[in-house]
N, CA, C and O of each residue as an XYZ file, in Angstrom:
824
protein
N     282.546     96.311    234.669
C     282.701     95.199    233.722
C     283.992     95.372    232.942
O     284.386     96.489    232.608
N     284.650     94.247    232.652
C     285.898     94.256    231.919
C     285.738     93.482    230.612
O     284.743     92.794    230.385
N     286.763     93.622    229.757
C     286.707     92.978    228.453
C     286.503     91.474    228.579
O     285.783     90.881    227.776
N     287.117     90.858    229.561
C     287.004     89.410    229.712
C     285.590     88.968    230.096
O     285.240     87.796    229.956
N     284.784     89.911    230.578
C     283.395     89.595    230.925
C     282.496     89.560    229.697
O     281.395     89.010    229.744
N     282.962     90.145    228.602
C     282.093     90.325    227.437
C     281.628     89.003    226.845
O     280.461     88.864    226.479
N     282.528     88.035    226.750
C     282.195     86.767    226.098
C     281.015     86.075    226.770
O     280.194     85.462    226.088
N     280.916     86.163    228.078
C     279.882     85.454    228.839
C     278.684     86.329    229.185
O     277.826     85.926    229.971
N     278.621     87.525    228.603
C     277.494     88.409    228.919
C     276.183     87.821    228.418
O     276.152     87.087    227.430
N     275.099     88.155    229.117
C     273.763     87.776    228.653
C     273.302     88.838    227.662
O     273.166     90.004    228.033
N     273.061     88.459    226.415
C     272.685     89.465    225.430
C     271.391     90.192    225.814
O     270.435     89.583    226.293
N     271.389     91.494    225.593
C     270.159     92.258    225.743
C     269.362     92.189    224.448
O     269.702     91.426    223.544
N     268.312     92.977    224.362
C     267.497     93.009    223.159
C     267.440     94.454    222.660
O     267.005     95.351    223.381
N     267.880     94.668    221.429
C     267.874     96.009    220.866
C     266.441     96.534    220.820
O     265.541     95.863    220.314
N     266.239     97.731    221.347
C     264.910     98.332    221.369
C     264.084     97.978    222.582
O     262.937     98.410    222.693
N     264.651     97.186    223.513
C     263.879     96.727    224.674
C     263.369     97.888    225.513
O     262.297     97.797    226.110
N     264.122     98.974    225.565
C     263.709    100.111    226.384
C     262.403    100.739    225.891
O     261.750    101.480    226.626
N     262.028    100.442    224.657
C     260.786    100.978    224.107
C     259.580    100.090    224.398
O     258.456    100.413    224.014
N     259.822     98.963    225.084
C     258.743     98.022    225.382
C     258.247     98.221    226.810
O     259.044     98.407    227.730
N     256.947     98.180    226.990
C     256.372     98.118    228.334
C     256.537     96.689    228.844
O     256.373     95.726    228.095
N     256.866     96.569    230.134
C     257.175     95.263    230.714
C     256.054     94.808    231.645
O     255.638     95.540    232.543
N     255.575     93.589    231.416
C     254.530     92.994    232.241
C     254.980     91.607    232.704
O     255.880     91.009    232.114
N     254.352     91.108    233.755
C     254.637     89.757    234.237
C     253.334     89.094    234.653
O     252.437     89.755    235.177
N     253.227     87.792    234.421
C     252.039     87.039    234.827
C     252.476     85.759    235.522
O     253.585     85.265    235.316
N     251.586     85.237    236.344
C     251.808     83.949    236.983
C     250.894     82.924    236.318
O     249.670     83.051    236.347
N     251.510     81.912    235.721
C     250.759     80.801    235.136
C     250.440     79.862    236.293
O     251.254     79.021    236.673
N     249.248     80.022    236.843
C     248.887     79.379    238.106
C     248.377     77.959    237.877
O     247.475     77.724    237.073
N     248.981     77.017    238.608
C     248.531     75.630    238.618
C     247.894     75.322    239.965
O     248.471     75.614    241.012
N     246.703     74.732    239.936
C     246.026     74.302    241.160
C     245.614     72.848    240.995
O     245.425     72.367    239.878
N     245.480     72.160    242.109
C     245.040     70.764    242.088
C     243.519     70.739    242.158
O     242.918     71.397    243.007
N     242.894     69.967    241.251
C     241.443     69.840    241.219
C     241.075     68.357    241.166
O     241.944     67.490    241.068
N     239.762     68.083    241.233
C     239.309     66.699    241.141
C     239.684     66.080    239.802
O     239.802     64.860    239.691
N     239.874     66.923    238.778
C     240.251     66.444    237.448
C     241.762     66.429    237.254
O     242.243     66.203    236.143
N     242.518     66.669    238.331
C     243.964     66.702    238.230
C     244.493     68.125    238.170
O     243.732     69.073    238.366
N     245.777     68.291    237.906
C     246.353     69.637    237.833
C     245.651     70.469    236.769
O     245.347     69.985    235.679
N     245.401     71.730    237.105
C     244.661     72.597    236.197
C     245.234     74.000    236.221
O     245.804     74.441    237.219
N     245.073     74.693    235.103
C     245.407     76.113    235.060
C     244.254     76.905    235.666
O     243.083     76.590    235.452
N     244.606     77.931    236.422
C     243.600     78.834    236.979
C     243.578     80.108    236.145
O     244.606     80.762    235.970
N     242.416     80.452    235.637
C     242.250     81.649    234.826
C     241.347     82.661    235.529
O     240.486     82.306    236.334
N     241.567     83.902    235.204
C     240.689     84.989    235.655
C     239.874     85.500    234.473
O     240.321     85.462    233.327
N     238.672     85.976    234.775
C     237.939     86.817    233.839
C     237.978     88.229    234.415
O     237.499     88.474    235.522
N     238.547     89.140    233.658
C     238.710     90.500    234.147
C     237.352     91.143    234.417
O     236.386     90.908    233.691
N     237.290     91.952    235.462
C     236.039     92.606    235.847
C     235.507     93.463    234.697
O     236.283     94.090    233.976
N     234.200     93.488    234.532
C     233.578     94.265    233.459
C     233.712     95.767    233.685
O     233.506     96.556    232.763
N     234.056     96.161    234.898
C     234.180     97.588    235.211
C     235.550     98.160    234.850
O     235.747     99.373    234.919
N     236.498     97.302    234.467
C     237.839     97.779    234.132
C     237.831     98.530    232.807
O     237.046     98.224    231.910
N     238.720     99.519    232.697
C     238.802    100.298    231.464
C     239.461     99.517    230.338
O     239.070     99.635    229.177
N     240.469     98.714    230.692
C     241.195     97.958    229.675
C     240.783     96.488    229.687
O     240.834     95.821    230.720
N     240.380     96.007    228.534
C     240.069     94.591    228.310
C     239.085     94.006    229.331
O     239.354     92.955    229.912
N     237.953     94.675    229.554
C     236.967     94.106    230.487
C     236.438     92.775    229.971
O     236.176     92.618    228.779
N     236.283     91.814    230.890
C     235.738     90.514    230.527
C     236.714     89.562    229.875
O     236.362     88.412    229.613
N     237.941     90.009    229.601
C     238.935     89.142    228.954
C     239.411     88.060    229.923
O     239.449     88.262    231.136
N     239.770     86.911    229.358
C     240.335     85.813    230.139
C     241.847     85.963    230.172
O     242.472     86.194    229.137
N     242.437     85.834    231.351
C     243.880     86.053    231.489
C     244.409     85.294    232.699
O     243.654     84.688    233.459
N     245.736     85.347    232.857
C     246.382     84.914    234.087
C     246.565     86.135    234.985
O     246.596     87.260    234.486
N     246.688     85.937    236.302
C     246.965     87.085    237.166
C     248.315     87.704    236.814
O     249.282     86.993    236.539
N     248.369     89.022    236.826
C     249.616     89.697    236.494
C     249.381     91.161    236.215
O     248.263     91.661    236.341
N     250.443     91.846    235.835
C     250.333     93.266    235.556
C     251.680     93.870    235.222
O     252.662     93.161    235.003
N     251.710     95.174    235.187
C     252.905     95.907    234.779
C     253.929     95.959    235.912
O     253.576     96.059    237.087
N     255.199     95.888    235.532
C     256.265     95.985    236.526
C     256.312     97.388    237.114
O     256.185     98.381    236.397
N     256.497     97.456    238.426
C     256.692     98.735    239.083
C     258.185     99.050    239.138
O     259.016     98.166    238.929
N     258.524    100.305    239.419
C     259.913    100.745    239.438
C     260.735     99.902    240.411
O     260.331     99.706    241.557
N     261.874     99.410    239.963
C     262.773     98.636    240.809
C     262.337     97.212    241.058
O     262.950     96.518    241.869
N     261.295     96.756    240.385
C     260.721     95.433    240.618
C     261.193     94.459    239.547
O     261.262     94.815    238.370
N     261.520     93.230    239.949
C     261.853     92.203    238.972
C     260.558     91.590    238.430
O     259.508     91.697    239.063
N     260.631     90.951    237.265
C     259.417     90.327    236.728
C     258.762     89.333    237.674
O     257.539     89.333    237.810
N     259.556     88.475    238.337
C     258.942     87.483    239.224
C     258.302     88.162    240.427
O     257.255     87.717    240.896
N     258.907     89.229    240.934
C     258.303     89.967    242.043
C     256.972     90.568    241.624
O     256.010     90.554    242.392
N     256.916     91.097    240.409
C     255.664     91.687    239.920
C     254.577     90.630    239.766
O     253.424     90.860    240.133
N     254.946     89.470    239.222
C     253.964     88.403    239.030
C     253.398     87.932    240.358
O     252.194     87.702    240.471
N     254.249     87.785    241.363
C     253.794     87.348    242.684
C     252.919     88.423    243.327
O     251.852     88.117    243.858
N     253.360     89.664    243.281
C     252.596     90.757    243.898
C     251.199     90.862    243.282
O     250.202     90.960    243.998
N     251.138     90.839    241.963
C     249.848     90.963    241.294
C     248.935     89.781    241.618
O     247.728     89.956    241.787
N     249.504     88.587    241.703
C     248.700     87.406    242.028
C     248.138     87.497    243.435
O     246.976     87.163    243.665
N     248.948     87.943    244.371
C     248.476     88.106    245.745
C     247.348     89.119    245.814
O     246.372     88.916    246.536
N     247.475     90.209    245.067
C     246.463     91.264    245.081
C     245.171     90.815    244.403
O     244.077     91.107    244.885
N     245.304     90.105    243.286
C     244.120     89.750    242.502
C     243.389     88.531    243.054
O     242.163     88.460    242.976
N     244.131     87.567    243.612
C     243.511     86.331    244.105
C     243.391     86.295    245.628
O     242.876     85.330    246.192
N     243.865     87.344    246.287
C     243.764     87.451    247.750
C     244.396     86.248    248.432
O     243.790     85.617    249.298
N     245.627     85.940    248.026
C     246.343     84.807    248.593
C     247.609     85.289    249.293
O     248.037     86.430    249.121
N     248.196     84.402    250.081
C     249.412     84.695    250.825
C     250.627     84.194    250.046
O     250.542     83.215    249.304
N     251.741     84.866    250.222
C     252.967     84.480    249.510
C     253.347     83.030    249.791
O     253.895     82.357    248.918
N     253.065     82.543    250.993
C     253.450     81.182    251.352
C     252.673     80.126    250.576
O     253.064     78.959    250.559
N     251.587     80.519    249.940
C     250.813     79.569    249.149
C     251.406     79.359    247.754
O     251.029     78.421    247.052
N     252.321     80.220    247.359
C     252.836     80.228    245.984
C     254.208     79.557    245.926
O     255.127     79.949    246.644
N     254.338     78.558    245.078
C     255.637     77.934    244.809
C     255.999     78.192    243.347
O     255.343     77.680    242.440
N     257.034     78.978    243.128
C     257.474     79.256    241.765
C     258.268     78.060    241.242
O     259.275     77.667    241.830
N     257.800     77.485    240.125
C     258.514     76.360    239.522
C     259.613     76.847    238.591
O     260.633     76.176    238.431
N     259.416     78.001    237.981
C     260.438     78.536    237.089
C     259.842     79.476    236.061
O     258.625     79.652    235.998
N     260.709     80.082    235.250
C     260.237     81.050    234.253
C     259.704     80.385    233.006
O     260.229     79.369    232.551
N     258.655     80.969    232.460
C     258.189     80.556    231.147
C     258.935     81.335    230.078
O     259.856     82.094    230.382
N     258.538     81.148    228.830
C     259.149     81.886    227.727
C     258.487     83.258    227.606
O     257.273     83.393    227.758
N     259.298     84.259    227.334
C     258.805     85.633    227.253
C     257.936     85.799    226.011
O     258.306     85.368    224.919
N     256.789     86.421    226.189
C     255.893     86.738    225.070
C     256.220     88.145    224.592
O     256.084     89.106    225.348
N     256.650     88.269    223.343
C     256.980     89.576    222.780
C     255.885     89.963    221.792
O     255.659     89.280    220.794
N     255.216     91.065    222.089
C     254.119     91.532    221.264
C     254.627     92.467    220.179
O     255.580     93.210    220.411
N     254.015     92.449    219.001
C     254.386     93.422    217.971
C     253.912     94.826    218.304
O     254.139     95.764    217.539
N     253.250     94.971    219.454
C     252.696     96.263    219.842
C     253.448     96.874    221.021
O     252.866     97.555    221.866
N     254.757     96.614    221.058
C     255.672     97.281    221.988
C     255.452     96.952    223.463
O     255.554     97.832    224.318
N     255.156     95.707    223.757
C     255.226     95.277    225.145
C     255.614     93.818    225.186
O     255.415     93.075    224.225
N     256.175     93.417    226.323
C     256.535     92.020    226.500
C     256.031     91.528    227.853
O     255.937     92.286    228.818
N     255.711     90.241    227.893
C     255.155     89.630    229.101
C     256.088     88.522    229.565
O     256.479     87.650    228.789
N     256.438     88.575    230.852
C     257.306     87.573    231.460
C     256.438     86.602    232.272
O     255.973     86.970    233.350
N     256.206     85.378    231.791
C     255.400     84.417    232.557
C     256.275     83.614    233.517
O     257.450     83.354    233.256
N     255.663     83.233    234.631
C     256.314     82.328    235.589
C     255.305     81.250    235.953
O     254.174     81.550    236.335
N     255.721     79.998    235.833
C     254.839     78.880    236.150
C     254.932     78.601    237.640
O     256.027     78.496    238.192
N     253.775     78.481    238.291
C     253.757     78.346    239.751
C     252.613     77.460    240.200
O     251.581     77.354    239.537
N     252.820     76.829    241.339
C     251.763     76.057    242.000
C     251.159     76.919    243.100
O     251.883     77.523    243.891
N     249.836     76.974    243.147
C     249.122     77.699    244.200
C     248.419     76.677    245.083
O     247.574     75.915    244.612
N     248.772     76.665    246.365
C     248.230     75.672    247.290
C     247.142     76.268    248.173
O     247.140     77.460    248.481
N     246.207     75.386    248.572
C     245.145     75.757    249.520
C     244.361     76.977    249.038
O     243.983     77.839    249.832
N     244.128     77.036    247.757
C     243.389     78.175    247.203
C     241.893     77.983    247.418
O     241.350     76.913    247.140
N     241.237     79.014    247.909
C     239.811     78.950    248.238
C     238.945     79.647    247.198
O     237.776     79.937    247.454
N     239.513     79.916    246.022
C     238.805     80.558    244.918
C     238.314     81.963    245.285
O     237.228     82.390    244.894
N     239.140     82.646    246.036
C     238.898     84.043    246.376
C     239.495     84.934    245.289
O     240.380     84.508    244.547
N     239.012     86.157    245.200
C     239.580     87.129    244.258
C     239.074     88.529    244.590
O     238.039     88.701    245.233
N     239.827     89.514    244.137
C     239.462     90.912    244.331
C     238.409     91.295    243.310
O     238.665     91.244    242.107
N     237.237     91.676    243.768
C     236.152     92.004    242.854
C     236.390     93.317    242.116
O     235.700     93.607    241.139
N     237.345     94.105    242.563
C     237.677     95.342    241.849
C     238.366     95.036    240.526
O     238.227     95.790    239.563
N     239.112     93.926    240.474
C     239.880     93.598    239.278
C     239.389     92.348    238.557
O     239.569     92.212    237.346
N     238.773     91.443    239.297
C     238.430     90.128    238.744
C     236.929     89.908    238.825
O     236.307     90.128    239.864
N     236.356     89.464    237.698
C     234.930     89.167    237.675
C     234.630     87.762    238.154
O     233.621     87.532    238.821
N     235.505     86.813    237.817
C     235.350     85.427    238.246
C     236.642     84.683    237.935
O     237.515     85.199    237.237
N     236.756     83.469    238.458
C     237.889     82.590    238.158
C     237.354     81.223    237.756
O     236.247     80.846    238.140
N     238.139     80.486    236.985
C     237.749     79.121    236.619
C     239.014     78.339    236.282
O     240.074     78.922    236.051
N     238.892     77.028    236.256
C     240.038     76.166    235.980
C     239.817     75.348    234.711
O     238.686     75.059    234.321
N     240.918     74.989    234.089
C     240.895     74.086    232.937
C     242.001     73.059    233.156
O     243.152     73.442    233.364
N     241.685     71.768    233.116
C     242.728     70.756    233.321
C     243.881     70.919    232.340
O     243.664     71.189    231.159
N     245.090     70.758    232.822
C     246.258     70.878    231.952
C     246.181     69.860    230.818
O     246.578     70.147    229.689
N     245.668     68.670    231.125
C     245.600     67.618    230.110
C     244.726     68.041    228.936
O     244.927     67.562    227.820
N     243.760     68.927    229.163
C     242.924     69.400    228.058
C     243.793     70.071    226.991
O     243.614     69.836    225.796
N     244.726     70.899    227.431
C     245.583     71.607    226.478
C     246.614     70.669    225.860
O     247.094     70.909    224.752
N     246.954     69.601    226.580
C     247.857     68.606    226.001
C     247.173     67.852    224.864
O     247.822     67.429    223.908
N     245.856     67.690    224.980
C     245.098     66.902    224.011
C     244.466     67.728    222.896
O     243.982     67.172    221.910
N     244.468     69.052    223.043
C     243.809     69.917    222.060
C     244.760     71.000    221.569
O     245.283     71.784    222.362
N     244.981     71.040    220.266
C     245.793     72.092    219.667
C     244.940     73.362    219.507
O     243.740     73.271    219.247
N     245.544     74.521    219.658
C     244.770     75.744    219.437
C     244.533     75.977    217.950
O     245.312     75.531    217.107
N     243.461     76.674    217.644
C     243.261     77.148    216.281
C     244.082     78.427    216.120
O     244.110     79.272    217.014
N     244.745     78.560    214.980
C     245.634     79.694    214.765
C     245.197     80.492    213.544
O     244.807     79.937    212.517
N     245.274     81.808    213.690
C     244.918     82.710    212.604
C     246.074     83.688    212.399
O     246.620     84.238    213.355
N     246.431     83.888    211.145
C     247.576     84.721    210.816
C     247.124     86.151    210.533
O     246.365     86.397    209.596
N     247.591     87.078    211.340
C     247.305     88.497    211.129
C     248.472     89.164    210.414
O     249.616     88.726    210.528
N     248.172     90.222    209.680
C     249.181     90.922    208.904
C     249.393     92.328    209.461
O     248.446     93.024    209.829
N     250.657     92.720    209.510
C     251.023     94.054    209.956
C     251.425     94.889    208.748
O     251.958     94.359    207.773
N     251.173     96.176    208.809
C     251.567     97.041    207.700
C     252.299     98.272    208.231
O     252.130     98.668    209.384
N     253.106     98.857    207.370
C     253.880    100.034    207.746
C     253.071    101.302    207.501
O     252.417    101.443    206.468
N     253.122    102.212    208.451
C     252.553    103.542    208.289
C     253.597    104.548    208.747
O     253.816    104.728    209.945
N     254.239    105.201    207.784
C     255.300    106.132    208.118
C     254.729    107.488    208.534
O     253.663    107.884    208.063
N     255.437    108.200    209.414
C     254.980    109.540    209.794
C     255.105    110.501    208.617
O     255.834    110.237    207.662
N     254.390    111.613    208.695
C     254.361    112.568    207.577
C     255.729    113.158    207.273
O     255.981    113.562    206.137
N     256.620    113.218    208.263
C     257.944    113.794    208.040
C     259.016    112.725    207.809
O     260.206    112.998    207.967
N     258.601    111.508    207.436
C     259.575    110.437    207.212
C     260.523    110.824    206.085
O     260.062    111.276    205.038
N     261.850    110.661    206.265
C     262.832    111.115    205.264
C     263.005    110.121    204.116
O     264.036    109.455    204.013
N     261.992    110.025    203.258
C     262.074    109.102    202.126
C     263.303    109.357    201.259
O     263.859    108.430    200.670
N     263.724    110.625    201.183
C     264.858    110.968    200.331
C     266.160    110.336    200.815
O     267.156    110.328    200.092
N     266.152    109.808    202.033
C     267.381    109.234    202.598
C     267.483    107.734    202.392
O     268.492    107.138    202.770
N     266.481    107.106    201.809
C     266.519    105.653    201.639
C     266.405    105.301    200.160
O     265.773    106.032    199.397
N     267.018    104.174    199.745
C     266.941    103.763    198.332
C     265.488    103.510    197.921
O     264.749    102.808    198.611
N     265.100    104.083    196.806
C     263.746    103.870    196.314
C     262.738    104.899    196.787
O     261.637    104.999    196.247
N     263.123    105.668    197.806
C     262.207    106.702    198.311
C     260.869    106.139    198.724
O     260.797    105.146    199.448
N     259.795    106.783    198.258
C     258.441    106.347    198.633
C     258.082    104.990    198.039
O     257.107    104.362    198.450
N     258.873    104.546    197.071
C     258.625    103.233    196.465
C     259.446    102.126    197.125
O     259.533    101.017    196.599
N     260.045    102.428    198.277
C     260.846    101.419    198.975
C     259.989    100.194    199.263
O     258.824    100.310    199.645
N     260.583     99.013    199.074
C     259.836     97.756    199.267
C     259.932     97.328    200.731
O     260.914     96.705    201.135
N     258.915     97.662    201.523
C     258.906     97.317    202.939
C     258.567     95.843    203.122
O     257.721     95.298    202.413
N     259.229     95.208    204.070
C     258.920     93.816    204.399
C     257.603     93.761    205.163
O     257.370     94.550    206.079
N     256.757     92.834    204.782
C     255.468     92.686    205.446
C     255.604     91.751    206.641
O     256.218     90.689    206.536
N     255.033     92.144    207.776
C     255.103     91.333    208.983
C     253.812     90.585    209.252
O     252.740     91.006    208.817
N     253.916     89.470    209.970
C     252.743     88.691    210.375
C     252.912     88.238    211.813
O     254.026     88.171    212.332
N     251.799     87.929    212.444
C     251.846     87.299    213.759
C     250.607     86.435    213.944
O     249.534     86.729    213.418
N     250.788     85.356    214.709
C     249.708     84.400    214.918
C     248.861     84.779    216.120
O     249.375     85.267    217.127
N     247.567     84.552    216.007
C     246.652     84.677    217.140
C     246.012     83.308    217.352
O     245.379     82.756    216.452
N     246.190     82.771    218.567
C     245.705     81.423    218.877
C     244.403     81.478    219.670
O     244.147     82.431    220.407
N     243.588     80.440    219.506
C     242.308     80.328    220.204
C     242.136     78.904    220.755
O     242.322     77.924    220.034
N     241.782     78.807    222.037
C     241.302     77.567    222.644
C     239.854     77.800    223.081
O     239.505     78.889    223.535
N     239.027     76.782    222.944
C     237.656     76.856    223.464
C     237.453     75.719    224.450
O     237.654     74.549    224.124
N     237.048     76.084    225.669
C     236.785     75.094    226.708
C     235.402     75.373    227.269
O     235.165     76.416    227.878
N     234.492     74.429    227.058
C     233.080     74.662    227.377
C     232.636     75.940    226.657
O     232.695     75.997    225.428
N     232.200     76.948    227.383
C     231.753     78.186    226.745
C     232.817     79.283    226.773
O     232.577     80.399    226.311
N     233.975     78.967    227.310
C     235.016     79.983    227.467
C     236.020     79.927    226.319
O     236.446     78.853    225.893
N     236.383     81.103    225.835
C     237.360     81.219    224.757
C     238.625     81.863    225.318
O     238.607     83.003    225.783
N     239.712     81.116    225.266
C     241.014     81.591    225.727
C     241.819     81.892    224.475
O     242.101     80.991    223.685
N     242.188     83.144    224.290
C     242.781     83.508    223.011
C     243.890     84.548    223.182
O     244.145     85.049    224.277
N     244.535     84.851    222.057
C     245.529     85.921    222.044
C     246.758     85.598    222.872
O     247.280     84.483    222.845
N     247.210     86.619    223.621
C     248.421     86.466    224.430
C     248.300     85.333    225.424
O     249.239     84.555    225.598
N     247.149     85.228    226.082
C     246.964     84.186    227.086
C     247.053     82.804    226.457
O     247.673     81.905    227.026
N     246.443     82.623    225.293
C     246.527     81.331    224.610
C     247.962     81.009    224.216
O     248.394     79.860    224.317
N     248.702     82.022    223.766
C     250.094     81.801    223.413
C     250.934     81.386    224.601
O     251.801     80.519    224.486
N     250.678     82.007    225.752
C     251.405     81.656    226.975
C     251.009     80.256    227.441
O     251.857     79.500    227.915
N     249.730     79.906    227.310
C     249.286     78.554    227.664
C     250.017     77.521    226.822
O     250.556     76.553    227.359
N     250.039     77.716    225.515
C     250.668     76.740    224.619
C     252.146     76.555    224.970
O     252.637     75.428    225.030
N     252.845     77.657    225.198
C     254.259     77.586    225.564
C     254.449     76.904    226.920
O     255.360     76.094    227.089
N     253.588     77.232    227.880
C     253.714     76.659    229.220
C     253.464     75.158    229.214
O     254.141     74.415    229.924
N     252.509     74.709    228.428
C     252.230     73.271    228.332
C     253.449     72.535    227.779
O     253.786     71.448    228.248
N     254.104     73.122    226.792
C     255.309     72.506    226.241
C     256.401     72.406    227.303
O     257.090     71.390    227.392
N     256.561     73.457    228.109
C     257.570     73.435    229.163
C     257.218     72.425    230.248
O     258.088     71.711    230.746
N     255.943     72.369    230.610
C     255.495     71.412    231.628
C     255.803     69.981    231.189
O     256.235     69.156    231.995
N     255.580     69.695    229.912
C     255.852     68.351    229.402
C     257.357     68.099    229.278
O     257.844     67.033    229.656
N     258.080     69.068    228.754
C     259.513     68.879    228.521
C     260.293     68.693    229.820
O     261.243     67.912    229.881
N     259.877     69.424    230.863
C     260.603     69.386    232.135
C     259.908     68.539    233.200
O     260.345     68.498    234.350
N     258.810     67.856    232.807
C     258.100     66.955    233.721
C     257.726     67.675    235.028
O     257.948     67.160    236.124
N     257.162     68.859    234.883
C     256.901     69.694    236.056
C     255.775     69.171    236.945
O     255.681     69.554    238.111
N     254.937     68.318    236.415
C     253.797     67.854    237.213
C     254.011     66.459    237.798
O     253.135     65.939    238.489
N     255.148     65.861    237.533
C     255.389     64.524    238.098
C     255.677     64.635    239.595
O     256.329     65.565    240.069
N     255.156     63.637    240.314
C     255.413     63.529    241.766
C     254.902     64.729    242.551
O     255.468     65.097    243.581
N     253.833     65.332    242.060
C     253.289     66.480    242.800
C     251.998     66.061    243.492
O     251.370     66.873    244.172
């Protein structure tokens, strides 16, 4: 890279190396009710987040791009072929205050037979996209607090132990569809994806 390349560089994110990287596929399928999002309920036997509602996805493997990870995980979890998946484009990155980020990709899944890997998925279900267009999520504001390590160098900062730390907050969203509650990261990705679908007319002429 040369100096003349600097102006057009894509900015990185300070501290990104400290974040775990995940990718998900925001799956769209055609149903009798029109285009719908396909959701998974995680298997109850899983150690992490059993029974949670999510999109197919997982952690990036070494040398893997986010879109490659999202496709690989979807194929493994839904038992589908790569040729069934049409990537429409990237969603907005979800950055968690808990040191991980999720890269969503909006995609159409064709000829899906509602198959899934029982090792990872307990069940799947669909929700019409129009439902999310017509219903705003309920939002709750959570508060974050600072907890410094025992060897924190208070003597090096103005005010020492009385330093006025900025308080952080983050929203947690909830959608309820029939008896299912879609919340947290998945709800945030849904809300963002619906905005992109509308802004870019992704479902027209499909």
